[in-house]
C-alpha positions as CSV (number, residue, x, y, z in Angstrom):
1,L,-33.7,7.3,4.9
2,P,-30.1,6.0,4.6
3,L,-29.1,3.8,7.6
4,L,-25.7,5.4,7.8
5,P,-24.8,9.1,7.6
6,P,-22.0,10.2,5.4
7,G,-18.5,9.2,6.7
8,E,-19.8,6.6,9.2
9,S,-19.6,2.8,9.2
10,A,-21.8,2.0,12.2
11,V,-24.6,3.6,14.2
12,I,-26.7,2.8,17.2
13,K,-30.4,2.3,16.9
14,L,-32.8,3.1,19.8
15,G,-36.4,1.8,19.6
16,N,-37.9,-0.2,16.7
17,E,-40.9,-0.4,14.3
18,N,-43.0,-2.3,16.9
19,A,-45.5,-0.3,18.9
20,H,-45.9,-1.5,22.5
21,A,-46.0,1.7,24.5
22,K,-42.3,1.2,25.3
23,A,-39.3,3.5,25.7
24,E,-35.6,2.9,25.1
25,A,-32.7,5.0,26.3
26,L,-28.9,4.9,26.2
27,G,-26.7,6.8,28.6
28,Y,-23.0,7.4,27.9
29,T,-20.8,8.8,30.7
30,F,-17.4,10.4,29.9
31,T,-15.0,13.1,31.1
32,V,-14.8,16.2,28.9
33,D,-11.4,16.4,27.3
34,P,-10.2,20.1,27.1
35,D,-8.6,19.3,23.7
36,Q,-11.9,17.8,22.3
37,P,-14.7,19.5,24.2
38,I,-17.3,19.6,21.4
39,L,-19.7,16.6,21.3
40,M,-20.8,16.1,17.7
41,L,-24.0,14.1,17.3
42,K,-25.4,12.7,14.1
43,Y,-29.0,11.5,14.4
44,A,-32.0,10.5,12.3
45,V,-35.5,10.1,13.8
46,V,-38.7,8.3,12.7
47,M,-42.0,8.7,14.6
48,Q,-45.6,8.0,13.7
49,D,-48.2,10.7,14.3
50,P,-51.4,9.3,15.8
51,E,-52.6,12.8,16.6
52,H,-53.1,12.0,20.3
53,D,-52.8,14.5,23.1
54,T,-49.3,15.7,23.4
55,F,-48.4,13.5,26.4
56,A,-49.4,10.4,24.5
57,Q,-47.4,11.1,21.3
58,P,-44.1,9.3,20.3
59,R,-41.1,11.4,21.4
60,F,-37.4,11.7,21.0
61,T,-35.0,13.5,23.4
62,I,-31.2,14.2,23.7
63,Q,-29.9,15.5,27.0
64,M,-26.5,16.4,28.4
65,L,-26.5,15.8,32.2
66,D,-24.1,16.3,35.1
67,E,-23.1,13.6,37.6
68,H,-26.3,14.2,39.5
69,N,-28.4,13.6,36.3
70,E,-29.3,17.3,36.1
71,L,-29.5,19.1,32.8
72,L,-26.2,21.1,32.2
73,D,-28.1,24.1,30.8
74,D,-31.0,24.8,28.4
75,C,-28.8,24.5,25.3
76,M,-27.9,20.9,26.2
77,K,-31.3,19.5,25.3
78,Y,-33.2,18.5,22.2
79,D,-36.8,17.4,22.8
80,V,-39.2,16.7,20.0
81,I,-42.8,15.4,20.2
82,S,-44.4,13.9,17.1
83,G,-46.9,16.1,15.4
84,G,-48.1,17.4,12.1
85,D,-45.5,20.1,11.5
86,I,-42.1,19.7,13.2
87,P,-39.2,21.9,12.3
88,G,-36.5,19.9,10.4
89,F,-38.8,16.9,9.8
90,Q,-40.4,15.5,6.7
91,S,-43.7,13.6,6.3
92,Y,-44.8,10.5,4.6
93,G,-48.5,9.7,5.5
94,N,-48.7,9.7,9.3
95,I,-44.9,9.2,9.6
96,R,-42.7,12.2,10.7
97,W,-39.0,11.7,10.0
98,R,-35.9,13.7,10.3
99,P,-33.1,12.9,7.9
100,W,-29.5,12.7,9.2
101,T,-28.8,15.8,11.1
102,I,-25.6,17.0,12.8
103,N,-25.9,18.8,16.2
104,G,-23.0,19.9,18.3
105,F,-22.8,20.6,22.0
106,D,-20.1,22.9,23.3
107,L,-18.8,21.4,26.6
108,S,-15.7,23.6,26.9
109,D,-17.2,25.1,30.1
110,Y,-17.2,21.6,31.6
111,S,-13.6,20.5,30.8
112,G,-12.4,17.9,33.2
113,Q,-15.9,17.2,34.5
114,T,-17.8,14.0,34.2
115,V,-21.0,14.4,32.1
116,K,-23.6,12.1,30.6
117,L,-25.1,12.0,27.2
118,Q,-28.6,10.5,27.4
119,I,-30.8,9.7,24.3
120,T,-34.3,8.4,24.6
121,T,-37.0,7.2,22.2
122,L,-40.7,6.7,23.2
123,D,-43.6,4.9,21.5
124,C,-47.1,6.2,21.6
125,W,-48.4,6.0,25.3
126,L,-51.5,4.2,24.1
127,G,-49.5,1.4,22.6
128,G,-50.4,1.7,18.9
129,H,-47.7,3.7,17.3
130,Y,-43.9,3.7,17.3
131,G,-40.9,6.0,17.6
132,Y,-37.2,5.1,16.9
133,A,-33.9,6.8,16.0
134,Y,-30.4,6.2,14.8
135,F,-27.3,8.1,16.1
136,T,-23.6,8.2,16.4
137,A,-21.3,10.6,18.4
138,S,-17.8,11.8,18.5
139,C,-15.7,14.4,20.4
140,V,-14.0,17.1,18.3
141,S,-11.6,19.9,18.8
142,N,-12.8,23.5,19.4
143,R,-9.7,24.8,17.6
144,F,-9.4,26.2,14.1
145,E,-7.9,24.1,11.4
146,I,-5.0,26.1,9.9
147,S,-4.1,25.7,6.2
148,G,-3.3,27.7,3.1
149,C,-0.5,29.7,4.7
150,N,0.6,31.8,1.7
151,G,2.6,34.9,2.3
152,N,0.7,37.1,4.8
153,Q,-2.6,35.2,4.3
154,I,-4.0,32.3,6.2
155,T,-7.1,30.1,5.8
156,L,-8.9,29.0,9.0
157,T,-11.6,26.3,9.2
158,A,-14.1,25.8,12.0
159,P,-15.4,22.4,13.1
160,S,-17.8,21.2,10.4
161,G,-21.4,20.1,10.7
162,F,-23.0,23.1,12.4
163,E,-26.0,25.0,11.2
164,S,-24.2,28.3,10.4
165,Y,-21.0,30.3,11.0
166,A,-20.3,34.0,11.5
167,W,-16.6,35.1,11.3
168,N,-15.6,38.5,12.6
169,N,-14.5,39.4,9.1
170,G,-18.1,39.0,7.8
171,A,-17.7,35.5,6.3
172,T,-20.5,33.0,6.9
173,T,-18.8,29.9,5.4
174,L,-17.1,27.0,7.1
175,S,-13.6,28.4,6.2
176,S,-12.4,32.0,6.0
177,V,-9.3,33.7,4.7
178,Y,-7.5,36.3,6.9
179,T,-4.6,38.7,6.2
180,L,-2.2,38.3,9.0
181,Q,-1.5,41.3,11.3
182,D,0.3,41.7,14.6
183,S,-1.8,40.1,17.4
184,M,-4.8,39.6,15.1
185,V,-7.8,38.2,17.0
186,V,-10.1,35.9,15.0
187,T,-13.5,34.8,16.2
188,C,-16.2,32.6,14.7
189,E,-19.7,32.3,16.2
190,I,-21.1,28.8,15.6
191,H,-24.8,28.2,15.6
192,T,-26.4,24.7,16.1
193,V,-29.7,23.3,14.7
194,T,-31.3,23.8,18.1
195,G,-30.7,27.6,18.0
196,C,-27.8,27.6,20.5
197,Q,-24.3,29.0,19.8
198,C,-20.7,28.9,20.9
199,L,-17.8,31.2,20.2
200,L,-14.3,30.1,18.9
201,S,-11.4,32.5,19.0
202,G,-7.7,32.6,18.4
203,T,-4.9,35.2,18.2
204,F,-2.5,35.2,15.2
205,S,0.5,37.2,14.2
206,Q,2.4,37.6,11.0
207,N,5.7,37.6,12.9
208,A,5.0,34.2,14.5
209,S,6.0,30.9,12.9
210,V,2.8,29.3,11.6
211,Q,2.6,25.7,10.3
212,D,-0.2,23.8,8.6
213,Q,-1.9,21.5,11.0
214,T,-5.2,19.7,11.4
215,Y,-7.0,18.7,14.5
216,Y,-8.7,15.4,14.0
217,D,-11.9,14.1,15.5
218,T,-11.6,11.5,18.3
219,I,-14.1,9.2,19.7
220,C,-15.3,10.0,23.2
221,Q,-14.0,7.6,25.9
222,G,-16.7,6.6,28.4
223,E,-19.1,4.0,29.6
224,R,-22.6,3.1,28.3
225,S,-25.5,2.4,30.5
């Protein structure tokens, strides 16, 4: 398991390889920026599988909470308990591990509000087996990247790193080419690794002045706890 995901120079580690029936959590509070409302997480998880009852197994959770520490909605949570066959995980002996994964949370409905990212790792409850994880996070734009303006055609690119894409012209790739028309509406349905989705949309016209531009990722501004 590489300690750094592609494109990153530093990550945070929660938990460790010692088994002492302990848990470790990090909370990060920030205000959702309407220009960068997608929280993009990269994480990798390692847990032993002692085959205990579910409540005693190592565990890893990601949650997006409101200012009252309540879950924003069901799509704002990733909760996995160590076991023999976990979607997205690989096995080595009794170790279950998930290689670097990108998961996005669409917070556009909470623009201007204060929210909290909380990530937790837990050891085996009986004290003999560990669970730990690495992660990094950034806030990115929910707008299309515009490029390849050539005559009456335009290339649009959605935020990268999601599980799958569905454009309204039938494309399922990260980028898609459209022929400009008057008041043309473009939509892209983005699916996450946890089975949730968000919809990006934009209106374009061949009579409008369109320039190449890119919306760059920015790091969320907030406080850790």
